[in-house]
N, C-alpha and C positions, 0 to 999 in steps of 0.2 A: 650514335651509340650502338645501334644495331649492327652497323658495319664493324665497329670496334669489337663487339662481342663475338661476331662471326670470325674475325681474325684471331682473337684470343682462343676461341674454341678450336680452330684449325691448328694452332700452335700446340695446344694441349694434346690433340689427337695424333700428332706426328710421331711421338715416341712409341705409340701403341702399334702403329702400322709400318713404320720405316725400320723394319728389322734387318740388320746387316745380313748379307748372304751367308757369312760364316755361321751365324746362329741358326739359320734355317734348316741346316742339315742335321742328321743324327745317325748313329751307328747301332742303335739298339735292335736292329733286325738280326744281329749276330748274337745268338744265345748258344754258346759253344763250350766244347771241352777239348782238351788235348788227349789224344790217344798215343801213348808213349811207349818206348822201348824200356824194358825193365833195367837195362844197363845205363839208362839215360840215353838221350838221342845223340850225344857226342861219341860216336863210335867210328873206329877206323875199319869200316866194313859195311855190310848191309844193315840198315835200320829195320828192326822187326818188332813192331808194336806187340805188347802183351796179348797173348792168345794166339798169335801166329807163330809159325816155325819156318825155318829156312827151307825145309823140304816140301812145303805146301805148294800145290798146283794153283793155277788161277781159280779153278772151281772151288778148291778147298779154302783159299783165302776169302773168296766171295761168300761161301756158306758160313764160315766163322764170323765174318764181318756182319752178315745179315743179323745174326743173333746179338752181337755187341751194339750195332747201330740201333736196332730196335730197342735194346735196353736203355741206351742213352735217351732215346725219344720218350719211352714210356715211363721210366723212373725219374727223369730229370726235366723233361720238356725241351730237350736240346734240338736245335735246328742247324748246327754248325759243328764240324769236326776239323781240327787242325792236325795234319799228318806230317811227320818228319820225312825229309828226303836228303840225300847226299849223292855225290857223283858215283860212289861205289855201288849204290843201290840202283840208280837210274841207268847208268852206263853199263849194264850187265843184264843177264837174263832174269834176275830177280824183279826187275821193273815190270815185265810182262805179267808176272804173277801178283806182285804187290798192288798193281792197279785195281785188283779186285776189291780192295778196301775202299778206295775212292769211288769205284763204280757202284758198290753197294750203297754208300752214303748218298750218292746222287740219285740212285733209283728210289731211295726213300724220301726224296724231296729235300735233302740236306744241302747246305753249302759246304764246300771243302776248301780249306786253306792249306796249300803246300808251302812249307817253310824249310829253308836250307839250314842244316847244322854242320858245322865244321868238325873235323876230327882232332885237330891239334890243340884245341882249347886255348888259343892265343888271341882270339878275337879278330882274326883275319881269314879271308877266303884262302883255303889251303892251296888250291891250284886253279888259277884263273881260267886256263884253257878247259880243264875238266868241268869247272863250274859253268862256263858258257855252254859246253856241250850238253850238260845236264839240263840247263834251263831251255835250250833250244828244243830238246826232246819233250820236256814236260809241257811247254807252251804249244808245241806242235800237236800234242795229243789232247790237250784240254783247253787250248786257247779259244776254241769255238763254243765252249760251254759257259754261259754267263753265271753259273753258280759256283765256278771255280775261281779262287783267288790265289795270288802269288806273293810270297814274302821272300825277297831276294836273299836275306840273311837274318838269322836269329842272333841277337846280342852281339853286335859288331864292336866290341869294346876295345879292339886294337886300333881302330881308326880315329883320327881327329874328325871333327865335324866337317871340315872342308873336304877331306879325303873321302869320307863316307858319302857326302852329297855327290861328289864327283863319280864315285863308283855306281851309285844308284842312278845318276843321270845317264851313264853309259848303258846300264841295264835297260832303262826306259827307251833309249834310242834304239838299242838292238831289238827290242820287242815292242816296237811302236804300234804293232797291230793289236796289242792288248790295251784295252781301255785303262786309263790311269785310275779310274774308280775301282778297278779290280786288283790293284797293287797295294800291298801293305809295306810301308817303309818303316823299318825299325828305328826307334829312338836311339840316341847315342848311348855309349856305355853299354850297360847290360839291358838295353831297351828301356832305360830308367828315366829318360827325359825326352819329351818330344818338342820342346820349344825351339830347338835349333833347326831340326828338320822341318818343322811346321813353318818356320819363317823363310825357308829357302825357296826362292821363286822357281828354281829349277825343278822342284818337286811338286809344284802346284797341281791340284787335282787328284793327288794320290790320297789314299787312306794312310793313317799313321798307327804304329803298333807300340804299345807301352806294356812293360812288365812292372809288377808291383808286388812286393812280398813283406810279410810281417816280421821276418828276421832281419830286415834292413834297419830297424830301430827298436827301441825297448819301451815305447810309449804304451800306456794302458788306458787311454781315453780315445773315444771316437773323434773328439774335436782335434786332438793333436794329429791323428792319422789323416783326417780330412784336410788339414792344412798341408801336411806332407805331400799328399797326392795332388792337391790343387796346384802346388808349386811346380810339380813335374809336368802338368798339363798346360799351364799357361792359358792362352786363349784358344787352344786347339782341341777342346773336348769334342766338338762336333765332327771332327775328322778322325778321332782316335778310337781304336778298339783296344781294350785291355786284354791282350791275348795270352797273358799268363798272370794269374793271381790265384793263390790257394793257401790253405791252412790245414793244420792237422785234423783229420777226420776219423782216425782210428784210435784216438787216445781218450775218448770220453768227454771232450769239451762240449759245452752247451752254448750254442750260438743264438739262442732265442732271446727275444726282448726281455730285459731285466737281468740278463747275464752277460752283457756285452762289455761295458766299462769295467775296469779292474783287472783285466787279463790282456796281455799283449796281443794274442792271436784273435780272441773274440772281438776286441775293440777294433783291430785292424780290419777284420773281415766285414764287420758291420759298417765301418766307415767306407770301405771300398764299394760295397754293394749299395749302400745308401746314395753315395755320390753318383755311381753309375746310373741308378734309377732316376735320380733328380735331373741329371744332365743327358739322359737318354743315350747312354753309351753302351756299346756291346762289351760283353765279358766272355772270354774263353778260358774256362777254369783249368788250372793245372793241379793234377791231371784228372781227367775223367776216368781213365783206367791206366794203371801202371802197377804191376805186382811188386810188392816189397816197399812201396812208397806210402808213408803214413798220411800223406796229403790226398791219396787217391779217394775220390768221393764214391766210387763204386768198386765192387769186386766181382769176379766171375762166379757164376752159379749155374751149373749145367751149361747149356748153350747160350744163356742170357746173363743178366747182371742183377746184383742186389746192391742197395745203397749202404754206405758205412756209417752215416750220421744223419739222422732224420732232420735235426735242427739245422745242420749245415745245408742240406738240400733246400729247406724252406727259405733260408737266408739267401742262397744263390738265386733261387727263383724270384725272390723279391727284387734282387738287383737286376734281373732280366725284365722286370716289369710284369711278371706273372702273378 
């Protein structure tokens, strides 16, 4: 009987300790914001995040970024910033100056995610040769810094799953010196589902990028939004960073507990941040700063920032595990 009890105890303990490798990881080390161009990042020209100008020198970009990055850290608790790039920006003299934004973030101990935005808004890489040249330059400049991450393309909605996996596999081969753990592979469509890329063995070891927005459905309960988001994640939460999620922050909505169900956006944002916290997922808010965007969680104030919605900040920090 003693031997039988020992065997039964061993069987009962197995589920507690035999945790699958997939479940052991987490991405909640990414507490981020997008710093975006006021025109949106889909521009046929240089991407210039709010607060910067095309005439800025490297030192000017660096100085302005110091104030903005410090604002993200002090007002929100951010440790990650996602910056847009495109070939027009990198394959020109703007890159040497624009790098001041990334260098500022890195000097403040932040992680930086470089993500490619196309100009044609058709869901395809605009010019593969120019795209390769851009990424060769970016990875040459920042590949040696372990706090820099690379997202080959934002919202690749023009590609089928197979074609997208193929393009990403080519990118990974070309930049094989970059650890796969520093590459964010966008979900299919508008980054809206990671189950396909998550299951692709060719992309093993990479992080996954998901976008999720409240205007994608009209539900007004957290439970409905939780189900919606869970279906997009499948079994790949532990590899996934939600690197775009946001809601109106300048229209007076109250995101605090007791005011979440009953409104499309408050229910959505509560469900997203609750699920991120419970599954230890990173969130990169859209946008941390972008002039003219009602979703912007901060605004410029002198050389720094002020927040636009205190309850929204509290809910975002909750999602980050703070």
